[in-house]
N, C-alpha and C positions, 0 to 999 in steps of 0.2 A: 417607292425606289423598284424601276423591272431590272431584273438581272438575268442571265441566260442561265439555262438548267440544263447541265450535261447528262446526268443522273439520277436515277429515280430516289428520292428521300423519302423516308415516314410522312414526313409534313406535306409533302407534294402528293403523296399517294391520298391521305386523309383528305385532303382538298377536294379534290378531281374524282375520286374512283365513285360516290352517290349518285352524281348528278350527269347526265349523258350527254352535255356537253364538256364535260369536262373530263369523264369515261375517254370519251373520243381525243381529246388533248394526251389521257394519261397512256392510249391505244399506239398516238404517234412519237412519244416518246420513247418506250418499250419498242416498237418496231426499229427504229432509227440509232439505239442507244450505242456508243460507243465506235459509230459510223463519220468518218472524217467530212467533210463538206458543209457546205452552207444551204443546200437544198432542202432542210429538211432542220427546223430548231424550234428549241424551245423556252418562253419566259416565263417569270412570274415577277409580280409585284408585291410586296410588302409594304408593311405600313412601319412605324415608328417602332415597334416592338416585336418585330420580324415577324411579326403574322401574316399568313399569304391572302392576301383579297381577288389577285386574278390571275388567272395561268391563259398561256397564250402559244398557239403552236402554229406553225407554219411550215406545208409541206410543197413545194415547186409554185409556190406563191400563193397558195392557198391556206387562208390561214381563219383559225375556231379560236375566239375568245369566251371563255366562261369566267364571269366576272360577279362577286359578291357586291350586297348594297353598300358596303363598306369601302369599296372601289374606288381611288382617285382616278375619276374617268376623264379628267382634264388632261392629265398624265396619260391616261391610256390614249386617248385622242392623239395628242401629242406624239408618241411614242410611234403608233402606227403608220403616220404620217411618213417618219422614215424608216421601219421595218420595209423587210422584203414582201410581204402581202401585199399582191394587188387585188384580192378577193379575199372576204371574211364572213363567214359566219356566227352568229352570238343570237343571244335572246331580245327579243322583240323589248325587253322592258331595260334593258341598259341602255346607257345614255353615252352614244356615240354617234355625234354628231355630224361628223367629217364622210359617212357613209352612205351613198344612194341606197335606200333601201327598196326591197321588195319581200313582202312578209308572207310565211308560208307558216303550213300548219304542222305543229310536233302533234304523233299519235302514239300511242301506249297499246301493247296486245296485252288483251285483259281476257279473251275465253273464244274458243274456235266456233268459229260459224259454219265448219264443215263442206264448204262448195262442192259439190258433186262434179267432177269431173271425170269421166272414164275413159279408158285406153291411152293414159299419159304416164310416166315413169319420172321420178325427180330425183336428182342423182348429183354425187360431189363432180365439180368442173373438174378434169383431170387435166385438161388442155386448156390455158390461159389465153392462146390465141384464138381460140375458137369464141371463148366468152368475149373477146376483143369486139370482134369482126360480128357476132353478134348484135352488141351493144350499139355499134356503127351502124348497122341495117335497123336497127329499131330506131334510129335519129333521139338516141336519148338526152334529154334535156340537158347541157352544160357539160355534155361527156369530152373529154380532149381526145384530140384527133393527133395526139403522140404518140403512136403504139411503144414505141421503146419507153420512154416516161412513165407508162401505164404501167406493163406488164414488169419493170422493173420494181415497183412501187406495190405492185398486188404480189408479186413469188417473194419478195423479203418481207411481207406483212403475214402470209401464208406459212411462210420459215417461222418465222418467230411468233407462229400461234396466237395474232390480234386481227385475223381476218379470214374468210372462208367464202367459196362461191359455189352456188348451185346451177343446175342448168335444169330444168323440160325440157323431154322431150314428148313429141307427137309422131307415131307411126314411126320410131327409131329416127327422126329428123328434130333438131333444136328448134324450139321454139319460141323460149322466157329465158329470162337468165336474172337471177337477184343474188348478190353479196351481203355478207355482214363483215362491214368495212371495219367495225369498232368492235372488239371483243374485249372485254376486262373480266375480273373475276363474277359481275354481277350486272353487269350489263352488253346487249348487244345494241347493235344500231344499223337497221337493215337499209341496201341505197342501192344505185345500178340497179334497180327493177326494169324491166323492159321486155316488151312482146313485140315479135315482127309485126308489123303493118297487116298484111296478110290473114295474119291469127287471130287479132284484137276479134272482142265481141261472144269470144266463145268461155270466158272462165277461167283461161291458162294463167294470168300474174295471179288471180287471186286464190288459186288452188296452191298454186309455188309459194305464195307469201304467207298462207296459213297455216301449211303446212311445215315450213323454216320455223315460225314464228311458235309454234305448237311446241316442236323440238327442242327450242331455246330454252323457253320458257320451262319445258321438262327440265332442263340441266340444271336448272335455279337459277335464270337469267332474265331480267326486266327488258323487253326488249322492246323498241320504240323505229321510227321510221318518219322523215319528214315527206308532206306534201304540199302541193299547190291545192288551194282553196277548193277548184272545181275537184278535185278527186278525193276528198274527205268522206263524202260520201259512199265511195269504194270502198275504201281501207275499212270503216263502220263496218260496211257489211260483210266482212271478213274477220271481225274479233278486234277491231283496233277500235281507242276512242281518243277524242282530244285531250291533249297533256298539256297545251301551251301554243308559243306562236314563236317563230324564229324569223331572224333575218338573212337576207344574204347580198351582201351589196358589194360596191365598187369602188376601190379606195383610190385609182388613178383614172 
């Protein structure tokens, strides 16, 4: 049975907290808890014993699904057809036949490879407008061109400590950016990694991601990101290893 989740419960936390997809859903609930409106919602699927078998979040039409092997995938597929989700990200092993898929690699950070890049400074992003403009110039894949929606979502997540954003500067000019879009007690998921086209090939993105991941790992978090297959070697060169395969597909 599918039901709406409006507040965090111990059962929901226990189900989600130890998996990276679950952590992203948990971060979405913590970000939008107690806020009215339908642009952000979370649901769980439970079995006849009221045990949670799947969790789903949807923020501005983008859904994230974490399903246990015991989940009722037929019910999930039927629910997704009538849900507000337009796109969905989930583990490739999940049986969701209604989604047109494009697999990508899930990568986990293990050890610093220490890329050597001189003359750069990595700092927390103080102006989200600057981050947004940089990502637009980077032509970041799948990046929303709705400035207001992106700024509102990121600002809320940062206030509620479920996200953080950094900028790498070269000669005092912004050249690359990355954000931890989902932060929970034990997991961090990095996204929105971009480098200006004219600055690529200098190791800037690698230096940025490696330093952020090392700092988050030192703070006790497991650090993940998701990338296209052709970028797997790049992330391996800065300390990541393959940890699975995800799918991001269209539901409409």
